[in-house]
C-alpha positions in Angstrom: -4.4 2.4 22.7 -6.0 0.2 19.6 -6.1 -2.7 21.7 -7.0 -4.8 18.3 -3.8 -4.3 16.3 -1.9 -4.5 19.9 -3.0 -8.1 20.5 -2.7 -9.0 16.5 1.2 -7.4 16.7 2.0 -9.7 19.7 0.5 -12.7 18.0 2.1 -11.7 14.9 5.7 -11.7 16.3 4.8 -15.2 18.2 3.8 -16.9 15.5 5.3 -15.6 12.1 7.9 -17.6 10.0 11.6 -16.8 10.0 12.3 -13.5 7.7 15.0 -15.6 6.3 12.9 -18.0 4.6 13.5 -21.0 6.5 10.6 -24.0 6.5 9.7 -22.2 3.3 8.8 -25.1 1.2 6.8 -22.9 -2.2 9.9 -21.8 -4.6 7.9 -18.6 -5.2 7.2 -17.5 -1.7 10.9 -18.7 -1.1 12.2 -16.5 -3.3 10.1 -13.6 -2.7 11.3 -14.1 0.9 15.0 -14.2 -0.3 15.0 -11.5 -3.1 12.2 -8.8 -2.1 11.4 -8.8 1.8 15.7 -9.5 2.4 16.9 -6.9 -0.3 18.4 -3.9 1.4 19.4 -2.0 -1.6 19.9 1.2 -1.5 18.9 4.3 -3.9 20.3 7.6 -4.7 16.3 8.8 -5.2 15.2 7.5 -1.7 17.2 10.2 0.2 15.2 13.0 -2.0 11.7 11.3 -1.1 12.8 11.3 2.9 14.2 14.9 2.6 10.9 15.8 1.8 9.6 13.3 4.3 11.3 15.4 6.9 10.3 18.9 5.1 6.5 17.5 5.9 7.4 16.4 9.4 7.9 20.3 9.9 5.4 21.7 7.7 3.2 23.6 10.9 0.2 25.2 8.2 -3.2 23.8 8.9 -5.3 21.6 6.3 -9.0 21.5 6.3 -9.7 17.3 5.2 -12.4 15.7 3.7 -12.6 12.6 4.6 -14.4 10.1 2.8 -13.6 7.0 4.8 -12.8 5.7 7.9 -10.6 8.5 9.0 -7.4 8.4 10.9 -6.9 6.8 14.3 -4.8 9.5 15.8 -6.1 12.2 14.1 -10.1 13.3 14.7 -10.6 17.3 13.4 -11.1 18.2 9.9 -8.1 21.1 10.6 -5.1 19.5 11.1 -1.8 20.2 10.6 0.5 18.8 8.0 3.0 17.4 10.1 0.7 15.9 12.4 -0.9 14.2 8.8 3.0 13.5 7.9 3.6 12.2 11.3 0.5 9.5 11.7 -0.9 8.7 8.1 2.9 8.0 5.6 3.6 5.0 4.9 6.9 4.6 7.7 10.3 4.0 5.0 10.7 0.8 5.9 7.4 -0.3 4.4 7.7 2.1 1.2 10.9 0.5 0.3 9.3 -3.1 0.5 6.7 -1.6 -2.0 9.4 -0.2 -4.3 11.5 -4.0 -4.5 8.3 -6.0 -5.1 7.6 -3.8 -8.1 11.3 -3.4 -9.2 11.6 -7.1 -8.4 8.1 -8.4 -10.3 8.3 -5.2 -13.1 4.9 -4.4 -12.9 4.0 -2.1 -15.2 0.4 -0.3 -14.6 0.7 0.8 -10.7 -2.6 1.7 -8.8 -2.3 3.0 -5.3 -5.8 3.7 -3.5 -5.0 7.0 -0.6 -2.3 9.5 -2.0 -2.0 10.8 1.2 1.4 13.4 0.9 2.7 11.6 -1.8 5.4 10.0 -0.1 4.5 6.4 -1.0 3.5 6.9 -4.5 7.1 8.5 -5.3 8.9 5.0 -3.9 5.7 2.7 -6.2 6.9 5.5 -9.2 10.1 4.7 -8.7 10.0 0.8 -8.5 9.6 1.3 -12.5 10.6 4.1 -14.0 9.0 3.0 -17.6 5.6 1.9 -15.9 2.3 3.7 -15.6 1.7 4.7 -12.4 -2.2 6.3 -10.7 -2.7 7.5 -7.3 -6.3 8.3 -6.2 -7.0 11.2 -3.2 -10.2 11.8 -1.9 -9.2 15.0 0.1 -8.6 18.0 -2.6 -6.0 20.0 0.3 -4.1 16.8 0.8 -4.0 15.9 -3.0 -2.2 19.3 -3.3 0.4 18.5 -1.4 0.8 14.8 -3.2 1.6 17.2 -5.7 4.2 19.3 -4.6 6.0 16.4 -3.2 6.2 15.4 -6.6 7.5 18.0 -7.9 10.4 18.4 -5.5 10.9 14.2 -6.1 10.9 15.1 -9.9 8.2 13.0 -10.9 6.0 14.3 -13.2 4.8 11.2 -14.7 2.7 10.0 -11.3 -0.7 10.8 -12.5 -2.7 11.7 -9.6 -7.0 11.6 -9.9 -9.1 13.9 -6.9 -12.4 12.4 -6.0 -14.1 9.8 -3.9 -13.0 6.4 -4.5 -16.7 4.8 -5.8 -16.4 7.6 -8.3 -12.4 7.5 -9.5 -11.4 3.9 -9.2 -14.3 2.8 -11.9 -13.2 4.7 -14.5 -9.3 4.9 -13.7 -9.8 1.3 -14.3 -11.7 1.2 -17.7 -9.2 3.4 -19.2 -5.9 1.3 -17.5 -7.4 -1.7 -18.8 -5.6 -4.0 -16.8 -3.6 -4.0 -12.9 0.3 -5.1 -12.6 0.2 -3.7 -9.2 -2.3 -2.5 -6.5 -1.3 -0.9 -3.2 -5.2 -0.4 -1.4 -4.5 2.2 1.4 -7.9 4.5 1.7 -10.9 4.1 3.1 -9.9 1.3 6.0 -13.3 -0.2 6.8 -14.1 -3.7 6.2 -16.7 -3.6 3.5 -15.1 -1.1 1.5 -11.7 -2.9 1.2 -14.1 -5.4 -0.1 -15.2 -3.5 -2.6 -11.7 -2.3 -3.5 -10.7 -5.5 -4.6 -13.7 -7.0 -5.9 -13.5 -3.8 -8.1 -9.9 -4.0 -9.0 -10.2 -7.9 -9.6 -11.8 -8.5 -13.3 -8.5 -6.0 -14.2 -6.0 -8.3 -13.0 -3.9 -11.0 -14.5 -2.0 -14.1 -12.4 1.3 -11.9 -12.2 -1.2 -8.9 -10.5 0.3 -8.4 -7.1 -2.2 -6.4 -4.7 -0.9 -5.0 -1.2 -2.9 -4.1 1.5 -2.2 -1.9 4.5 -3.6 -1.7 7.8 -4.5 -5.6 7.4 -4.7 -5.6 11.7 -6.0 -2.5 12.2 -9.4 -3.0 13.2 -11.6 -6.4 13.6 -13.3 -5.2 10.2 -10.1 -4.9 8.5 -8.8 -8.3 9.7 -12.1 -10.1 8.4 -11.6 -8.5 4.9 -8.1 -9.5 4.8 -9.4 -13.2 5.9 -12.4 -12.8 3.1 -9.4 -11.8 0.2 -6.9 -14.6 1.3 -9.6 -17.1 1.2 -10.9 -15.9 -2.2 -10.3 -18.7 -5.2 -8.0 -16.1 -7.2 -5.5 -15.3 -4.7 -3.5 -18.2 -4.6 -0.4 -16.8 -2.4 -1.5 -14.5 0.7 1.7 -13.0 3.0 1.1 -11.1 5.9 3.4 -8.8 7.6 1.1 -8.0 10.3 0.9 -4.1 8.5 0.6 -5.3 5.0 -1.2 -8.1 3.4 0.1 -9.2 -0.1 -1.8 -11.5 -2.4 -0.3 -13.1 -5.6 -3.0 -14.1 -8.0 -0.6 -16.8 -10.3 -1.7 -19.9 -11.4 -0.5 -23.8 -10.9 0.4 -22.8 -7.0 -1.2 -24.8 -4.2 -3.1 -22.0 -2.4 -1.4 -21.6 1.0 -1.3 -18.4 3.4 1.9 -17.6 4.8 2.8 -15.2 8.1 5.9 -13.9 8.0 8.3 -12.1 10.4 9.8 -8.5 8.6 
């Protein structure tokens, strides 16, 4: 059992602000709560992605996984069943839909993901803005191969998947993109690696960029990284949803940190 995560989850539900936006005085954050967090619009494409998720959860074939980061909390062996990866590593539908809604609401045109896994979250990201450029990075070749099958099953051949160690691939991808409107950081869940990704991406951001960090309460190190990111001078608004941490770089907004129930 992850005691740190359990403790932080309990604290979150005790301290989080109401999900309907009551008591939030920032107009920007109030709009975010009302029109992003509360938005429940369904899309027909979601059914295709969720059908693929269901298929992955029934695949008992095994693959050899190259772990370049912290690895899985629940899966410790290199030989892993695809069904186990799908069960433990894919972004839950609730949060995948939220990522889609953020991109759709703010019309992010350059999307970056660190940690493709089996491709489900990238599919949601790409559908958030069908005109956007969507690039996803994955370190494990066997997992990347299955992600490509996911993109094909969802008719999303425009997603660019880059294989390799993030330390090598991320700088090269950023140079080609020139700027990032939205980034989902869900790769190496370690404190220093997370901070390194943030600092590497930051020069390619504008005030409209949105950065989303997964599993910010997963460990003491991840939580410490999240706290340091929130304190960065370029971060104006940070929103903690316990699992996800979302930061905005908007100028002219009073610096505030929010914990909101989702």
